[in-house]
C-alpha positions as a Python dict, from the first residue, in 0.01 Angstrom:
ca = {
    (1, 'M'): (0, 0, 0),
    (2, 'T'): (115, -62, 357),
    (3, 'L'): (352, -318, 505),
    (4, 'T'): (58, -462, 700),
    (5, 'Q'): (-135, -519, 378),
    (6, 'I'): (166, -692, 226),
    (7, 'E'): (190, -916, 533),
    (8, 'Y'): (-178, -1003, 502),
    (9, 'I'): (-174, -1099, 133),
    (10, 'L'): (137, -1309, 188),
    (11, 'A'): (-34, -1483, 480),
    (12, 'V'): (-341, -1564, 266),
    (13, 'A'): (-118, -1692, -14),
    (14, 'K'): (61, -1921, 232),
    (15, 'E'): (-241, -2043, 429),
    (16, 'Q'): (-475, -2049, 127),
    (17, 'S'): (-759, -1925, 345),
    (18, 'F'): (-859, -1596, 506),
    (19, 'R'): (-935, -1766, 837),
    (20, 'G'): (-595, -1936, 852),
    (21, 'A'): (-418, -1616, 750),
    (22, 'A'): (-597, -1412, 1018),
    (23, 'K'): (-503, -1670, 1282),
    (24, 'S'): (-137, -1668, 1175),
    (25, 'R'): (-125, -1286, 1195),
    (26, 'F'): (-316, -1275, 1530),
    (27, 'V'): (-597, -1056, 1395),
    (28, 'T'): (-966, -1111, 1334),
    (29, 'Q'): (-1076, -1236, 994),
    (30, 'P'): (-1289, -923, 920),
    (31, 'T'): (-987, -700, 991),
    (32, 'L'): (-764, -895, 753),
    (33, 'S'): (-1034, -919, 483),
    (34, 'M'): (-1106, -547, 503),
    (35, 'Q'): (-738, -455, 457),
    (36, 'I'): (-698, -686, 156),
    (37, 'Q'): (-1020, -554, -1),
    (38, 'K'): (-898, -199, 55),
    (39, 'L'): (-570, -284, -122),
    (40, 'E'): (-757, -444, -413),
    (41, 'E'): (-969, -131, -451),
    (42, 'E'): (-659, 88, -437),
    (43, 'L'): (-483, -117, -707),
    (44, 'G'): (-798, -173, -913),
    (45, 'V'): (-745, -550, -936),
    (46, 'I'): (-863, -870, -765),
    (47, 'I'): (-573, -1042, -591),
    (48, 'F'): (-754, -1358, -472),
    (49, 'D'): (-1020, -1572, -636),
    (50, 'R'): (-1259, -1617, -343),
    (51, 'S'): (-1479, -1864, -534),
    (52, 'Q'): (-1215, -2136, -498),
    (53, 'S'): (-1140, -2348, -196),
    (54, 'P'): (-861, -2343, -99),
    (55, 'I'): (-827, -1979, -203),
    (56, 'R'): (-595, -1917, -498),
    (57, 'P'): (-448, -1592, -631),
    (58, 'T'): (-569, -1461, -963),
    (59, 'K'): (-321, -1435, -1249),
    (60, 'V'): (-239, -1075, -1167),
    (61, 'G'): (-256, -1158, -796),
    (62, 'A'): (20, -1418, -836),
    (63, 'R'): (249, -1152, -983),
    (64, 'I'): (165, -909, -703),
    (65, 'I'): (239, -1176, -441),
    (66, 'Q'): (571, -1259, -606),
    (67, 'Q'): (680, -895, -590),
    (68, 'A'): (537, -856, -239),
    (69, 'K'): (764, -1138, -118),
    (70, 'V'): (1068, -950, -249),
    (71, 'A'): (958, -621, -92),
    (72, 'Y'): (874, -785, 241),
    (73, 'S'): (1203, -977, 266),
    (74, 'E'): (1400, -660, 189),
    (75, 'T'): (1214, -477, 466),
    (76, 'L'): (1295, -752, 716),
    (77, 'K'): (1666, -703, 653),
    (78, 'I'): (1654, -371, 841),
    (79, 'P'): (1616, -526, 1191),
    (80, 'E'): (1886, -779, 1102),
    (81, 'I'): (2128, -500, 1011),
    (82, 'I'): (2055, -315, 1338),
    (83, 'Q'): (2088, -634, 1544),
    (84, 'T'): (2424, -717, 1385),
    (85, 'L'): (2558, -365, 1444),
    (86, 'K'): (2449, -366, 1809),
    (87, 'T'): (2540, -714, 1929),
    (88, 'G'): (2722, -893, 1646),
    (89, 'L'): (2582, -1195, 1466),
    (90, 'A'): (2293, -1347, 1660),
    (91, 'G'): (1968, -1530, 1590),
    (92, 'N'): (1845, -1867, 1472),
    (93, 'I'): (1918, -2060, 1154),
    (94, 'S'): (1774, -2396, 1050),
    (95, 'V'): (1961, -2608, 797),
    (96, 'G'): (1851, -2913, 597),
    (97, 'V'): (2126, -3148, 479),
    (98, 'I'): (2082, -3455, 257),
    (99, 'P'): (2180, -3794, 409),
    (100, 'T'): (2475, -3858, 174),
    (101, 'I'): (2638, -3535, 293),
    (102, 'S'): (2521, -3481, 652),
    (103, 'P'): (2719, -3751, 844),
    (104, 'Y'): (3045, -3650, 680),
    (105, 'L'): (3023, -3271, 646),
    (106, 'V'): (2834, -3160, 958),
    (107, 'P'): (3090, -3299, 1211),
    (108, 'L'): (3362, -3104, 1028),
    (109, 'F'): (3209, -2759, 1083),
    (110, 'L'): (2960, -2780, 1372),
    (111, 'K'): (3200, -2729, 1664),
    (112, 'S'): (3380, -2446, 1487),
    (113, 'F'): (3050, -2275, 1404),
    (114, 'N'): (2929, -2293, 1766),
    (115, 'T'): (3261, -2160, 1894),
    (116, 'T'): (3290, -1878, 1641),
    (117, 'Y'): (2925, -1770, 1658),
    (118, 'P'): (2800, -1848, 2011),
    (119, 'K'): (2494, -1622, 1971),
    (120, 'I'): (2361, -1811, 1668),
    (121, 'A'): (2138, -2108, 1749),
    (122, 'I'): (2171, -2358, 1465),
    (123, 'T'): (1929, -2644, 1399),
    (124, 'I'): (2035, -2914, 1153),
    (125, 'S'): (1796, -3171, 1006),
    (126, 'E'): (1891, -3466, 786),
    (127, 'L'): (1636, -3458, 502),
    (128, 'T'): (1597, -3587, 148),
    (129, 'T'): (1640, -3342, -139),
    (130, 'C'): (1264, -3339, -204),
    (131, 'T'): (1184, -3265, 162),
    (132, 'C'): (1451, -2992, 178),
    (133, 'L'): (1298, -2813, -121),
    (134, 'K'): (946, -2844, 16),
    (135, 'Q'): (1050, -2712, 358),
    (136, 'L'): (1240, -2426, 198),
    (137, 'E'): (926, -2321, 10),
    (138, 'L'): (716, -2347, 327),
    (139, 'E'): (983, -2153, 520),
    (140, 'E'): (1023, -2443, 764),
    (141, 'I'): (1400, -2438, 711),
    (142, 'D'): (1619, -2142, 617),
    (143, 'V'): (1882, -2308, 400),
    (144, 'A'): (1965, -2651, 255),
    (145, 'I'): (2289, -2821, 159),
    (146, 'L'): (2215, -3018, -159),
    (147, 'A'): (2399, -3193, -442),
    (148, 'T'): (2155, -3101, -719),
    (149, 'K'): (2103, -2794, -936),
    (150, 'E'): (1755, -2651, -873),
    (151, 'D'): (1514, -2414, -1048),
    (152, 'D'): (1671, -2067, -1035),
    (153, 'K'): (1324, -1911, -1052),
    (154, 'L'): (1250, -2048, -706),
    (155, 'F'): (1588, -2090, -540),
    (156, 'V'): (1924, -1918, -508),
    (157, 'Q'): (2227, -2149, -499),
    (158, 'E'): (2588, -2087, -400),
    (159, 'K'): (2845, -2349, -493),
    (160, 'L'): (3023, -2480, -182),
    (161, 'Y'): (3260, -2740, -329),
    (162, 'D'): (3312, -3019, -580),
    (163, 'E'): (3352, -3366, -433),
    (164, 'E'): (3526, -3654, -606),
    (165, 'F'): (3394, -4012, -597),
    (166, 'L'): (3629, -4299, -512),
    (167, 'L'): (3583, -4664, -600),
    (168, 'F'): (3536, -4892, -296),
    (169, 'A'): (3569, -5260, -389),
    (170, 'N'): (3546, -5599, -225),
    (171, 'K'): (3894, -5736, -140),
    (172, 'D'): (3861, -6008, -406),
    (173, 'N'): (3753, -5777, -687),
    (174, 'R'): (3973, -5764, -998),
    (175, 'L'): (3977, -5383, -1004),
    (176, 'L'): (4191, -5370, -690),
    (177, 'K'): (4479, -5505, -896),
    (178, 'K'): (4495, -5161, -1057),
    (179, 'T'): (4646, -4855, -890),
    (180, 'A'): (4373, -4642, -1055),
    (181, 'V'): (4060, -4737, -1244),
    (182, 'S'): (3874, -4595, -1542),
    (183, 'T'): (3502, -4520, -1571),
    (184, 'S'): (3502, -4769, -1859),
    (185, 'D'): (3594, -5042, -1606),
    (186, 'I'): (3264, -4997, -1423),
    (187, 'R'): (2998, -5262, -1487),
    (188, 'L'): (2646, -5221, -1354),
    (189, 'K'): (2624, -5590, -1265),
    (190, 'D'): (2903, -5536, -1009),
    (191, 'L'): (2802, -5190, -891),
    (192, 'W'): (2603, -5138, -571),
    (193, 'L'): (2400, -4814, -565),
    (194, 'L'): (2157, -4641, -333),
    (195, 'E'): (1791, -4695, -415),
    (196, 'D'): (1626, -4502, -698),
    (197, 'G'): (1566, -4137, -624),
    (198, 'H'): (1901, -4067, -459),
    (199, 'C'): (2081, -3792, -649),
    (200, 'L'): (2415, -3959, -575),
    (201, 'S'): (2314, -4274, -764),
    (202, 'D'): (2181, -4071, -1056),
    (203, 'E'): (2511, -3880, -1080),
    (204, 'I'): (2718, -4200, -1078),
    (205, 'I'): (2507, -4362, -1351),
    (206, 'K'): (2533, -4048, -1567),
    (207, 'T'): (2907, -4000, -1517),
    (208, 'C'): (2995, -4363, -1582),
    (209, 'H'): (2761, -4380, -1886),
    (210, 'L'): (2562, -4668, -1739),
    (211, 'R'): (2215, -4781, -1832),
    (212, 'H'): (2006, -4850, -1522),
    (213, 'D'): (1874, -5202, -1588),
    (214, 'V'): (1737, -5392, -1286),
    (215, 'S'): (1830, -5726, -1445),
    (216, 'K'): (2195, -5618, -1422),
    (217, 'L'): (2195, -5532, -1054),
    (218, 'P'): (2461, -5708, -842),
    (219, 'G'): (2367, -6074, -816),
    (220, 'H'): (2028, -5987, -970),
    (221, 'L'): (1933, -5855, -624),
    (222, 'N'): (1684, -5569, -615),
    (223, 'F'): (1793, -5456, -270),
    (224, 'K'): (1679, -5103, -176),
    (225, 'I'): (1969, -4945, 12),
    (226, 'G'): (1909, -4615, 187),
    (227, 'N'): (2248, -4509, 322),
    (228, 'L'): (2616, -4518, 233),
    (229, 'E'): (2725, -4714, 539),
    (230, 'S'): (2499, -5008, 446),
    (231, 'L'): (2629, -4985, 92),
    (232, 'R'): (2992, -4997, 204),
    (233, 'L'): (2935, -5295, 436),
    (234, 'L'): (2750, -5489, 165),
    (235, 'V'): (3045, -5448, -69),
    (236, 'Q'): (3296, -5532, 200),
    (237, 'E'): (3124, -5850, 313),
    (238, 'N'): (2990, -5975, -22),
    (239, 'F'): (3120, -5879, -368),
    (240, 'G'): (3138, -5605, -629),
    (241, 'Y'): (3202, -5237, -565),
    (242, 'T'): (3043, -4899, -513),
    (243, 'L'): (3143, -4534, -546),
    (244, 'L'): (3184, -4327, -230),
    (245, 'P'): (3206, -3946, -201),
    (246, 'Y'): (3546, -3834, -78),
    (247, 'L'): (3435, -3700, 264),
    (248, 'S'): (3277, -4036, 350),
    (249, 'T'): (3616, -4207, 316),
    (250, 'L'): (3812, -3985, 557),
    (251, 'K'): (3730, -4187, 871),
    (252, 'L'): (3767, -4534, 718),
    (253, 'H'): (3993, -4785, 894),
    (254, 'P'): (4339, -4817, 731),
    (255, 'Q'): (4248, -5167, 612),
    (256, 'E'): (3932, -5031, 449),
    (257, 'K'): (4128, -4754, 279),
    (258, 'K'): (4323, -5026, 97),
    (259, 'L'): (3996, -5107, -81),
    (260, 'L'): (3975, -4757, -233),
    (261, 'R'): (4087, -4660, -582),
    (262, 'T'): (4090, -4324, -757),
    (263, 'F'): (3993, -4275, -1121),
    (264, 'S'): (4259, -4218, -1384),
    (265, 'D'): (4038, -4055, -1650),
    (266, 'K'): (3731, -3835, -1607),
    (267, 'K'): (3680, -3839, -1232),
    (268, 'P'): (3318, -3890, -1118),
    (269, 'N'): (3219, -3607, -887),
    (270, 'R'): (2931, -3404, -756),
    (271, 'T'): (2884, -3034, -683),
    (272, 'V'): (2748, -2940, -341),
    (273, 'Y'): (2535, -2625, -314),
    (274, 'L'): (2407, -2397, -41),
    (275, 'T'): (2044, -2354, -143),
    (276, 'L'): (1802, -2081, -33),
    (277, 'R'): (1457, -1973, -139),
    (278, 'K'): (1441, -1644, -329),
    (279, 'G'): (1384, -1345, -107),
    (280, 'F'): (1556, -1506, 192),
    (281, 'V'): (1632, -1264, 475),
    (282, 'K'): (1904, -1399, 706),
    (283, 'E'): (2194, -1325, 473),
    (284, 'A'): (2448, -1255, 746),
    (285, 'L'): (2376, -1587, 918),
    (286, 'V'): (2401, -1780, 592),
    (287, 'N'): (2729, -1607, 508),
    (288, 'A'): (2863, -1713, 847),
    (289, 'L'): (2755, -2073, 780),
    (290, 'E'): (2911, -2073, 433),
    (291, 'K'): (3237, -1929, 561),
    (292, 'T'): (3262, -2191, 837),
    (293, 'V'): (3182, -2482, 606),
    (294, 'L'): (3444, -2378, 351),
    (295, 'K'): (3706, -2328, 621),
    (296, 'S'): (3637, -2675, 765),
    (297, 'L'): (3687, -2866, 439),
    (298, 'P'): (4008, -3070, 401),
    (299, 'A'): (4261, -2933, 156),
}
């Protein structure tokens, strides 16, 4: 088995066609097909079921491809090691960050990262959790910053930090009479949340032991809210309350900070993870990102 053959079977698995794989590897289709057939003969198995369209791996082929990904990614670490030894950390890294984290975390570390690692070109995209995972699998991004625990068969996750939620209430709300509130004080009929599908809303409902009933939404309004800033302004100008992650409260106006309350009992929180696909190569770049993020967090 050669490295070229490994590259070819991985290309077919990704493109799901021999023609697409050949194009991606800049070779002719007969050349690619011949090498894969030669490998199948050498191993004594059929890796791809050619009767299907798009092409799918056979059962044994799927296991070979899984191991080939590991072998290929380990091989690609060699140039990275040499590059780092010669010139220091350099290269490109693309990062997906979910919208309830991105506006508050990225400004904390971006300048420091660019200053500390001037030879690393970083691209940051604000993406939903679902899109981050899909782009990780397709190798369209290198790493994602998420607030959900994912399948450890597909992804590797490093815990970055735990983030507390704070209550943010309308100035006329009864809960502001307290110096600290309890999760038992929370009522769904007064609680504004992001629209269904946001992991932040799911975490709040679970932590506060709430039952998600549309008839008990604030003012019986089924208003689909997509970002935390809209949520905060709705509370501020109307009624009720919401829960905000700690980093999103750091830049609030002093008058707005008077509308915040901490929790006295079990504090609602979320865990934020650095998430990579298994077999990821750019370990040194990810370590640099992780180090910078952790250093940038407030005490």
